[in-house]
C-alpha positions in Angstrom: 97.0 99.3 -6.5 95.5 102.5 -6.4 96.2 105.8 -7.9 97.9 108.4 -5.9 96.4 112.1 -7.3 97.3 115.2 -6.2 94.0 117.2 -6.9 90.7 116.2 -9.0 92.5 117.0 -12.4 95.1 114.7 -11.7 93.1 112.1 -10.9 90.8 112.5 -13.9 94.5 112.4 -16.2 95.4 109.3 -14.4 92.2 107.6 -14.8 92.0 108.6 -18.5 95.6 107.1 -18.9 94.4 104.0 -17.1 91.2 103.7 -19.1 93.0 104.4 -22.5 95.9 102.0 -21.9 93.2 99.0 -20.4 91.1 99.7 -23.6 94.0 99.2 -25.8 94.8 95.8 -24.0 91.4 94.7 -24.7 91.1 95.7 -28.1 94.7 93.8 -28.7 93.3 90.6 -27.0 90.3 90.8 -29.0 92.0 90.8 -32.1 94.1 87.7 -31.1 90.6 86.1 -30.3 89.1 86.8 -33.6 92.3 85.9 -35.2 91.8 82.5 -33.5 95.1 82.7 -31.8 94.1 83.3 -28.2 97.2 82.0 -26.8 99.1 85.3 -27.8 96.7 87.5 -25.5 98.5 85.7 -22.5 101.3 88.1 -23.2 99.8 90.9 -21.8 97.5 89.0 -19.1 99.1 90.4 -16.1 99.2 93.9 -17.3 95.6 93.5 -18.3 94.9 92.2 -14.6 96.5 94.5 -12.6 95.0 97.5 -14.6 91.6 96.2 -14.6 91.7 95.8 -10.9 93.0 99.4 -10.2 90.2 100.6 -12.8 87.5 98.6 -10.8 88.8 100.1 -7.4 89.1 103.6 -8.7 85.5 103.7 -10.3 84.4 102.2 -7.1 86.1 105.2 -5.5 84.7 107.5 -7.6 81.3 106.2 -7.4 81.2 106.8 -3.8 82.6 110.3 -3.8 82.3 112.1 -6.7 84.0 115.0 -5.3 87.0 113.1 -6.2 86.8 114.2 -9.9 84.6 116.9 -9.6 87.1 119.7 -9.3 88.8 118.3 -12.7 88.2 120.7 -15.8 85.2 120.0 -17.6 86.9 119.4 -20.7 89.3 116.8 -19.1 86.2 115.1 -17.8 84.4 114.8 -21.1 87.7 113.2 -22.1 87.5 110.6 -19.6 83.6 109.9 -20.5 84.7 109.3 -24.0 87.4 107.0 -23.0 85.1 105.3 -20.7 82.5 105.0 -23.5 85.5 103.6 -25.9 86.6 101.0 -23.0 82.9 100.1 -22.5 82.7 99.2 -26.2 86.2 97.1 -26.3 84.7 95.4 -23.1 81.5 94.1 -24.8 83.7 93.4 -27.9 85.9 91.6 -26.0 83.3 89.5 -24.1 81.9 88.8 -27.4 85.1 87.1 -28.8 86.3 85.5 -25.5 82.5 83.5 -25.6 83.1 82.6 -29.1 86.5 81.1 -28.7 85.3 79.3 -25.2 82.3 77.8 -27.5 84.8 76.8 -30.2 87.4 75.2 -27.7 84.6 73.4 -25.8 83.1 71.8 -29.1 86.5 70.9 -30.1 87.3 69.4 -26.6 83.8 67.3 -26.8 84.4 66.2 -30.4 87.9 64.9 -29.5 86.2 63.1 -26.2 83.5 61.6 -28.5 86.1 60.4 -31.2 88.4 58.9 -27.9 85.4 57.2 -26.8 84.6 55.7 -30.1 88.0 54.3 -30.8 88.2 52.9 -27.5 85.0 50.9 -28.3 86.1 49.8 -31.3 89.1 48.4 -29.7 87.5 45.7 -27.5 88.6 42.1 -27.5 86.8 38.7 -27.4 86.3 37.4 -23.9 86.7 33.4 -23.0 83.2 32.7 -24.4 84.0 34.2 -27.8 81.7 37.5 -27.2 82.9 40.9 -27.3 84.3 41.8 -23.8 83.0 44.9 -21.8 85.9 47.4 -21.5 86.5 48.9 -18.2 87.6 51.8 -19.7 84.2 52.6 -21.4 83.8 55.7 -19.6 86.6 58.2 -20.7 88.3 60.2 -18.2 88.8 63.8 -19.6 89.9 66.7 -17.5 88.3 70.2 -18.9 89.9 74.0 -17.9 87.2 76.5 -18.3 90.2 78.9 -18.9 90.6 80.1 -22.7 
């Protein structure tokens, strides 16, 4: 989805609204991550992804053709610069929080897998000769989903 601006000022105003909303969504998601409730962040995932794609496309267009925003009033462009700085700060905080959640989740999955292997090994029976039988289930199957 691309922005449909009538002129430079309109494009900057739309970018400002887009950047502000995307920043708010990132801050909300970061709060969920920090509260250890990442599942709540899924509610805004579709909107966040659509806005992020639009933002990426529009920023690439402006980088290729700065004249798209050059005619906008200076005050409006300064507002956009400030909003972009806030967005970048929110994005960095979100990345840190998401990495922390990912690290914790991976640790939890590993701990569960280790306990499963221990439990399986302790439940081996005796073979025909009276010795512990080798369990065919020694290798625990585990599927990991990299999505947080």
